[in-house]
N, C-alpha and C positions, 0 to 999 in steps of 0.2 A: 504494500500500500504506500509506504514511504517513497519507494522508487517511482511508482506511478505518479504520485503527487509532484515529485521533483521534475519528472518529464513534462507534465502539464504546465508547471510553472515556467520552465525554460521555454517551452513553445509559445506560451502567451506573451512572454517577454520579447520573443522574436517578432511576433506579429504586431506588437504595439510600436509606436514611434520611439526610436532611440533618442536619448538626450544628446544633442549635438551642439557643440559650442563653435564659435568663430566661423560661422558659415555666411558671413556677409562681406561683400566687397564694398568699400565706401571711400568717399573722396571729399575734399574741401573745396573743389572747384569744378566747373563744368568741363566736359570733354572738349579738348582743343581740336581733335580730329577723330576719324572713324575708329582708330585703334585705341581710343580712350572711351568711346561710347560703350554702353552696356547692353548685352544681348538678352532678349527674351523670346520665347517662342512656344508653340504648342505642337510642333511637328510639321504643321502645314503653313502657318503664318509666322513670320519672324519679324522682329523689330529691333533696331539699334537706337537706344535712348541717349541723347547727348546731354540733357540736363541743363540747358541754357535758360537763364531766368527770363530775359526779355524776348528771346527769339528761339524758343525750343525747336529742335529738329528731331524728328522721328523718321528714320529711314526704314522702309517696309519691303518685305519679300513674301512671296508665296511659292511653295516648293515646286509646283509644276510649271512655272513660267520659264521656259527655255526658248531659245531660237530654234527654227527648223521645223522638220516634219519627219515622218517615217523614213528610215534609211533606204538608200539604193544599195541593195546587197550585191550588186555586180558592177561596180564602177570602173573596173579595169579588166575587161574580158581577156586581154592578152597575158595576164599575169601567169597562168599555169605553165605556159611554154618556157618561161625563164627559170623555173625551179630546178630542172635538170641541169641547166648550164651553170647555175650557182653552185650546185653540189659538185659538179665536175671540177670547177675552179678551186673549190675548197680542198678537195682531196688531192689536187695537184699542188696545194699550198700556195696558190696564187690569190692571196687574200685581197689584194687591191682590185683585181678583176671581179672577185666575188662580191665585194662591196659595191662596185659600180653596177653590177647586174641586180643586186638586191633592191636597188632603187626601183627596178621595174615591177617589184612585188608590192607596190603601195597603192592605197586607195585614198579616200577623202578624209578630211579632218572632222572631228566631232563638232557638235553645236555647243552653244554656251548658255550657262545658267544666267537668268536675267533678273534685274531689280523690278519691283512693282512701282515704287514711287516714294515721294517724300510728303510728310505732313509737317507743317510748321505752325507753331502756336506763338503768335506775336502778342505779347502781353504788355499792356499799357501800365508801366511802373513809374510812379512819381516819387523819385528819391533813390538813394544809394542802397544797393543790396548788401545785407550783412547776414551773419549766422548761416552761411551756405552749407548745405549737406546734400549729397546724393548717394544712393546705394543700390545694390542688387543683392537681395536675400535669396541665396540658393537653397535655403531650407524650405521656403514656400513659393519660390519662383515668382516673386514680385519685385518691381523696381520702384524707387521713389526719389523725389527731389523735394527739398524744402529750403526756404530762405525767408528772410524778413526784409521788409521795406518800411522804415519807421517802426511803428508798433504793430504792424500787421504781418502775421506769418502766413505765407503761401505754401501750400503743399500740393504735390502731384503724385498720383499713384498709377502704376501701369501693370497690367498683366494680360496674358494671352491665354484664354481658356480653351482647353481641349474639349471638355464636355459641351460648351456652348459654341465653339468654333468661331469666336469673335475676339477682338482686342478691346479691352476696357481702359479708358483714361478717366480718372476722377480728379478734379481740381477743386481746391478749397481755399478760402481766405478767412482769416480769423475775424476780420472786420466786415460787418454787413455792407454789401454793395461795393466792396473793394476789388472784386474780380472782374476785370475787363480785358478781353482778348479776342483775337481773330484767328480762326483755324483755316489755313489755306493749303492748297495742294500743288504739287509739281511732279513731273515725271521725266525719266530719261528717254521715254518713247513718245511719239505723237499721241495725243489724247484728246478726248472730247469731254466737256464737263456739262452737267445738267443739274438743275435745282428741282428738288421734290419738296413742295410745301415750304414752310418757313424755317425748317430746321434740318434739312438733309441735302448733302452735296454728293453727287455721283460722278465718278471718274471712270472713263472707258477708253480702252485702247487695245493694241495688239503688239506682241513681241515681234522681232525681226523674223523674216522667212529664212535668213541666214546671217550668221555673224562669224567672221574669221577669228581664229585665235589671236590673242593680243600680240604674239610674237611674229605674226605674218604681216609683212609690210609691203608686199608687192602688188596688191590689188587696189585699183583706184577707188572702188566702193567696197570697203571691208564689211559694211553693214547694209543689208538689203531688206527693205520691208515688204516690197511688192512681190507677190507670187502669182504669175499669170494662171497657174493651174488651180488657184483657190484652195490650196492645201496647207501651205506653210504659215507659221506664226500662231501663237496661242493668244486667243482673245482673253481680256480680263475686264472685270467690273468690280470696283471697290467703292464703298460708301461710308461716309462719315455722317452720323446722325446724333443729334442731341437727345439723349434718353430722358434727362431731367435737368432742370436748373430753376433757381428762384430769380433769375435775371431776365433781361429782355433779349430776344433772339431775332436776328435778321440774317437772310442768306441770299447771296447771288453767286455767280460763277467765280467770283474772286475769293469766296470763302464764307464761312459761318462766323458771324460776330455775336458775341455775348457781352452784355454790359450790365452794370449795377447788380452783380451777382455775388453771392458768398459761396456758391457751390455749383458745379456743372459736371455731368457725366456724359462722355462721348463714347459711342460704339463704332468700331470699324469692322465692317464685314467685307469679305472678299470672295469672288467667284472666278473660276477659270474654265476655259473650254477644253482643256486637256482631257482626252477620252481614251487614253491608253497608248502604248508605244507604237502600235501598228495602225492607228487611226489618224487621218488628217485632222489636225486640231482646229482648222478653220471650217472646212466644208463638212466634216463629220464630227465636229466638236460638241461637247455638252453645252447646255444653256447656262452660260456664266451669270447672266442677269438673274435667272431664277434661283441659282445657288446662293448668290449674295443676298437676295431678298429673303430666302427661306431662313438663313441663319440670323439675319437681322430681325425679322419679325419674332422669331422664337426668343431672342435675347431681350427684345422690348417687353416681353411678357414676364420677365423674371426680375426679381429684386436683385440689385447689384451685390449686396452683402451675401445673398444666397448663391449667386454665381461665383463670387470670390471663394466662398467656403467650398463649393463643389470643385472649383479649379484647384485649390490647395489639396483637397482630399485626393483628387485624381493624380496630381503630381507626386504627392507623398507616398502613394501606394507603390511607386517605383523607388523613389529616392530614399525613403526611410528603411529600406531593406538592409542597408549597409551603414554602419557607423565606424569611425576611425579616429583614434586618439593616439598621439605620439608624445611621450614624456609629459602626459597630463594636459597637452594642448594649452600651454601657458598663454594667457591673454596678452596681446600686444596692442596697446591703445594708440595705434597710429593708422592713418589712412593707408589704403592698399598700395598706392604708388610710393609712399614714403617707406612702407615696410619693404617693398621691393628694392629700393635704394639701399636701405640698411642691410638687407640680405646680400645684395650684390657686393657690398663692402666687407662681407665676411661674417655678418651677424647671424646668430642662431635664431631660428623661428620654426620650430617643428609644427606649430599650428598652421603656418603658411603652407607647409608641405602637405599636411593632411587636407587643407582647403583646396589645394591644387588638384589632389586626387579626386575630391568630391566635385570640383568644378568640371572635370571631364565627364563625370556621370551626369551632372546637371545639363551640360551641353547636348549630350546624346538624347536624354529625355526630351529636350526642347526641340530637337531637329530630326528625330527618327522614331516615328510612332508606327504601330503595327500595320495600319492600312495605308501607309504613305510611301514616299520615295526614299531611297537610301540617302544618307548624308553624303554630300558632295565635298569637293576640296575645301569649301568654306561652310560646311554644314547646311544652313539655309540663309546665311547672312551675306549679302553681296550688294554693292551699290554701283556696279559698273556694267555697261552693255558689253564690253569686251574685258571681262575680269581676268586676272592672272590665270594662265593655263586654262582659260574658258570655264573655270570653276566646275570642271567636269568630274567624271569618275576616272581617275588615273590608276590603272589596275596593275602597274608594275611595282606598287608598294602602297600607295596612299589610300586607296579605297579599302584595301584589306586592313590597313593599320587602324582605320576608323572603327573597326569592329573587333579588334583583338580583345578588348577588355569587356565586351558586352556579356559574355557568359560568366566570366570570372567575377565580375562586379554585380552579379545578380540582376541583370537586365535582359534576360533571355528573350522575352517577347519583342524587344527592340531590335533583335537580329532579323526579325521577319522581313522588313523592307528589302534588305540585301538578299536574303535567301529567295524571296519572291522574284526579285529583279534578275537574279542569276538565271532563272527559268526563261525570262524574256530574252536575255542576252544569248542564251543557248539557242533560241529559235533563229535569230539572225546569224549567230555563230555557226550554225550548221550550214547555212547558205555560204558563209565566208569560207569555210574549209573546202567546200565543194568548188566554189567559183575561183578561189585563188590557188588551191593546191591539188584539186582532184582527190581530196581526202574525205574520209568518213568522220563521223563525230562532230564535235563543236569546239570552238575556242574563241577567246577574245584577245585582242592585242593590247597595245599600250594605253589606249583611251576608249572610253565609252561615254554615253550620255543618256538622256531620258528616252531616246529612241532606240536604245539597245545597240548602238554602233559596235561592231566587232571587227571590222577590217583593219589591216595595218594602215595607220594614218600616214600623212606626208604629202597629200595633194598630188598623188601619182608621180612621185619621183623627187619632190622638192625637200622632203624631210630627211634627216640623218638616220640611216639604218641603226645607229647606236641606240636609238629609242623607238623609232617608228616600226621596226620589223621584229620586235620581241613577240613571240607567239605563245607565251606560257600563261596568259591571263586566265583562260578557262580552267587550266589545271590548278592554278593557285586559288582561284575563287572556290573551286570544289572543296578545298580544305574547310571552308566555312560550313558547307553542307554536312561534312562529317563531324565537325566540332560541335555543332548544335545537338547532334545525336549523342556524342561522347559525354556531354554535360547533362543531358536530360534523360537519356535512355529510352527515348520515344521511338519504338520500333515501327509503328504505323507511319510516322513521318519518314523514317529511314527507308522503308519499303516503297512507299508511294511517291515520295518527292525527291529525297536526297539520292538514293542509290541509282535510279534511272539516269539522272543528270551526271553523277560521278562516272557511271559506266560509259556514257557517250563521250565524256571528256577523256577518259582513258583510251577509248577507241581511237580518238584523234591522235593521241600520243603514240599509239601503236603504229599508225600510218606515218606519223612525222619522223619516227626513229628510223635510222638506216645503219647498216653495219659499217664499221671502219675496217682498216686493213688487219686489225688484230681480232676481229670478230665481236667487238663490243658494239652495243647499240648506242648510237649518238644522235644528237640533233644537228641538223645542217640545213639551212644556216642557223647560227646561234650567236646570241649577243649576251653580254652581261650589262644590264640596263645602264645606259648613258656613260659607260666607261670605255676607255681606249687602251689597247695593249700596244706593246713594242716588241716585235719579234726578235729572234736571235740575229736576224740580218739588219736590225735597226729600223725596220719598216713599221709605221703606225697603222692600226686598223681597229675596226670594231666588230667585224663579222668573221667568225671562225666556226668551229664545230664544238659541241659538247661543253659549253660553259658550265661551270660547277653549279650555277644557279639553276639552269635548265634541268640538269640531271637530278639535282636535289628535289626540285618540284615534282618531277615525274616519279621519283622514288616515293615521295610522300603520297601522291595520288594513287599509285599502284598499291602501296601499303594499306591505305585507308579503304580502297575499293575491295581489296582482298578480304580485309577484316569485316567489312560490311556484308559481303557475300557469305562469309562464315556465320556472322551473327544471324542473318536471315535464313540460312540454310538453303540458299538458291544459287543457281548459275555456276555449278561446280566446274563445268568445262571451261567457261570463261575465266574462272578463278585460277585454274591450273595454267591456262594460257598466260595470265598476268604474272603468276609466280615464276614461270620459265623466262619471261621477258625481263622481269625485275632482276633475275640472277645475271643477266647479260648486260645490264646498264653499265656504262662507263663509270668506274668507281671514283670515290674521292681520292685526292692525292695531296701529299704534303710536299711543299716546295723546298728549294735549297735554303731558304731563310728560316725554315721551320714553320712557315705559315701555311694555311690552307690555300691550295692552288686555286686561282680563280678561272683560269683558262684551260683549254685542252693541253697546252704545253706550259712550262714554267716560265712564262714571259713576265717582263716588267710592266708596270702601269705607267701610262703617261703622267698621271697625277696620283702619286702614292697616297695622298690624303683624300682621295675622292669620296664625296659624301655618301654615295651608295656603297653598301657593303653587302651586295646582293648574294655573294657566294656563301655567306653565313646563314642563308635561309635554312640550311641543314641543322643549324643550332637553334634558331628561332625564326619563324614560328613553327618550324617542323621539329621532329624528335629524333632525327637520324644521328645527331651528335649529342652526347650527354656526358658530363663528368662521371656519372655513375656507371655508364656502360661502355663508353668509347674514350677513355682518358687521353689516348694519343691524339685523337682528332680534336678533343677539347683543348689540349695544349696548343695545337696548330691554330685553332680559332682564336685563342687568346693572343697568340703571336700576331695574327692578322690584325686584331684590334689595336695592338700596340703600334704596329706600323702605320695603320690608318690614322691613329691619333684620336683625341677627344673633340677636336673642333668639328664644325659642320653646321649645316642649317638646322632649324628647329626640329623638324621631323627626324633628321638623321641622328641628332642627339637622343631623341626618344627611342629610336630603334636600338641604339647602343646601350641604353639603360636595360632594355630587355635582354640584350646579348650578355651583358655582365651579370645580370641576375641569373640567367641560365647557366653561367659558369660558376655560380655560387660565390661570387665576389661582391659582397654587399657594400664594401667600402668604395669600390670603384663605381658600382652602380649609383651609389649615393652622391659621389662627386659629380656624376653626370646629371643627377636630379638638380643639384645646385647650379650646374652650368645651364640647364634648360630654363631654370627660373631666373636667369640673369636678365635684368631689365634692359630693354632696347626700345628704340623709337622715341626717346625723349630728346628732342632737339635742344641744343644749347647746354647739354650735359656730356658726361663721359659715356653715355649710354645711347648714342645716336643710332648706330648701325649694328648689324650682325644678327645672327640667329639667337633666339632666346624667347623672352616673354614681354609682350606689350603691357602698358599700364592696366589694361582691362583683363589681363591674364590670358588673352588670346596668344597663341604660339606664333612666333615670327619665323617664317622660312628664311629671310623675309621675302615678300610680304606675308601677310597672314595666310596660314593654312591650318585647318582644324585638326589634321591628322597628328600634328605634334602634341596637341592637348590630349587626344585620345591615346596616342602612343605612350605619353607620360603616365597616364592612369594605368595603362597596361603594365608598364615597367614596374611601377610601385606595387601593383598586384603580384607580379612575378617575384618580387622581393620577399613577400610575406607568405605566399602559398603557390606551390607548383604541383601539377598532377599529370604531366605528360609522360612520365617514366613508368607508368603503371602503378604508381603509389601516390599518396597525398604527402607531399614534403612540406613540413611546417617550418616557417622561418628559414628557408634555404639560403637567403642572401640578406640577412638583416644586418645593417651597418652598425658600427660602434656608436654613432650619433643617435640611434634609436634604441637606447638601452631599455626603456620601458614603453609599453604600448598595449593597445587593445583594438582589435578589429572584429566586427561582428557582421555576419551575413554573407561572407564570401562563398563562392561556389567552386567545387572541384569536379573533375571528370569522374563519372561513376554515380552521379546524382547525389553528391554530398554537399551539405551546407555547413560552413565552418565558422565558429567563433574562437578567437585566440586571445588570451591574455598572457602577457609576458613581463618579466622583471629581470633586469641585468642580462637580457638576451636569452633568458631561460623561460620556457613555457610554465606558467603556474596553473593555468586551466585551459582545457581544450574541450569544446562542445561540438559534437558532430551529429547532424541530423541527416538521416538517410531517406531520400524520397522514393527510391525504387528497391531498396534492400540489396543484399549481396555482401561479398567479402570486402572489408576495408583494410587496406595496407597503409600504415602511416610511418613516417620517419620524422623524428623530432630531435632537437639539439640536446635534450636531456631526457632522463627516464621518467615515464608517467605510469600511473596505475588507473585502471578502469573502475569507476565507482559502481558498486553493485555486485551481483553474483558472478558476472562474466569476467574472465581474465584475458589478458593479452597473450598471444602466442608469438614466438619468434618467427619472423618470416624467413624464407629461404635466401633472399637476396638483400643487399644494400643496407645491412644493419638496421632493419625495419621490423615492425610488429604488425600483427593482423588480428582481426576479430570479425565475426559474422554480424551483419546487421539485418534488421527486418524493415520492410517498407513502413515509413512513418516513425521509425524508432529514433529516440534521442539518447545520445551517449555522452557521458561526462568523464573526462580524464583529468587527473590532477597530478601535480609533481609529487615525487616520492619524498 
């Protein structure tokens, strides 16, 4: 009875909200630029809040607003005839000719994610502003601004509700009649404005039919709005309506004016004509006007406080699953930007580190909801028609990095947009493999977009093969299909959704592989994303055969597909086929410097500190290399990281945190956490340029890319819990600076949820909840005992222990 009561008590504590401190970003001044504005979102609608007293700027986005239309799946019909010539040149070691010919295997560029528009609140302030404060509370997903003019305090509150699917802005003045402002709109696209009644402004327009990537400079019209076919460009309709006010309201196309008020509530509702990746968004689009009107009318019938309560409850059902405390999370009573400056100068701030971890979770909840689109390079926040790298899905690292942390940090449902989108990319990807290579199966190359683009980009020969012709996107994305199963144990999902896609990706890899002179299966052509080699003859190139990254990704896909087939008890003949081919894959090699070899041969890099460390895919996110199982290759991976160095762009630093955590070197991983949190983007200071963190905690590539935030959260997760080696490894890479801590609600493969409390880097209590039952193997830095009648047994490998769990069981382990 006592054991049952303990289990119920622990479970109830898990389900309730965790007490979490220091979960607010706050500042003493408005945002000077976009990288200081504060992001809010509900997965579909995003907003950047600048917090300007007299002229507030709110930059708006909607996740389905992209340029373009459904893809042309055969933009280069001549491509297949060049593949044989490329391979012949490669096996003759004529890498220059191979690279020239590889240009012939390129298709069109992706389309670009688009802004919705700007809302400005021009407030009539009579006097100097004082007592200024603005914040973003990631514990309840609300933003606020407050300041005083004379004796009057003005406050603004912002949130974007997922249940209501609208944005709410509530403005107040402490003095009756002191609130006077005008809400006006602007857009980066051609728009039409209309007035509905005395209190509603409607903005309508359409995204471009095509937008060139920001790095393409050779077209006279890089942005084209007209599409003679009536297909391209997503229509949008957004509305600002005064829900309530005690002031006077007047509206014309220049904006909504409110005067002599003490309070006003504005609702923003948005509709889009996007109707799926394979439908013309214009001629076959949804009725964006009806969508915007539906959400608006529903919100008008609700009390604002009720909507706010529902918004917070909806958000916290995800966010409150995990709490994280480091060294007690000591309070630092400084604005976030000042904390970052102090931290960059060497100050200790464990609460900032735990805040950064949770900020990554906040961003994913705010930009990736189950029924939506995957998070792009900037999540859902973008203010440019030609954003950096088109703000697309960059699948040679960045898209995958966005979702590394999703299962570990207990946000499994938020994986759904990517998992669903992989199915769409597989449909166009099947056409791509047939049309470009005469191959079976499916794949995606370097870039994709909302239309499921899968071809090699480069505008039919204008792109560098070093990035444009990388063909492993489908195989890498398939890892996410497997990982969702590995964490959840959902066999129906594995059988009906994941396995068929994994199998088809593996079939493409079977067709893509060819034998080399030694009988190994290799990829040809092959690149190591965005890197350049120097041959033994001193020649530079980017196209060869069997890059380590290619072979590691295929090893991972074959391994996962084989295991999936075994778990399901199906496809034995295909499984045996993959096992045989896996045994013939070109193996990992250790180079003359003791490093993991990146290329087919032990060549030098043009840039020894290149930001991509793609060949360490085998270490992370894959499981081919592990200190517990392959120490010699782990040492080679470590040597590679030492040669590459710790510098790099924001996302590169994030990946290196994950690498060092997988090597069980917590102190080096922690050094990179500190490097990632180095303030950048502050003009007129020592922190003007470089990769790191902007004042609003956005990660700087530079410019902003959200993958660095998500990769940072993933890296910190890997420091405290790992489960890829067939066991749950507790505190595998805890640094000396995190002597004491507590993390609750983390997930591990095998369907386990983990709470860890530690002191002096030793586990004092470990709680494991089993969602599917089964054997649990754990490795801890110190000896533990299992509370209750059951005892731990010594496991066969890795100095670990094991015990049997039942579905729904809660198990408490304490230090001896």
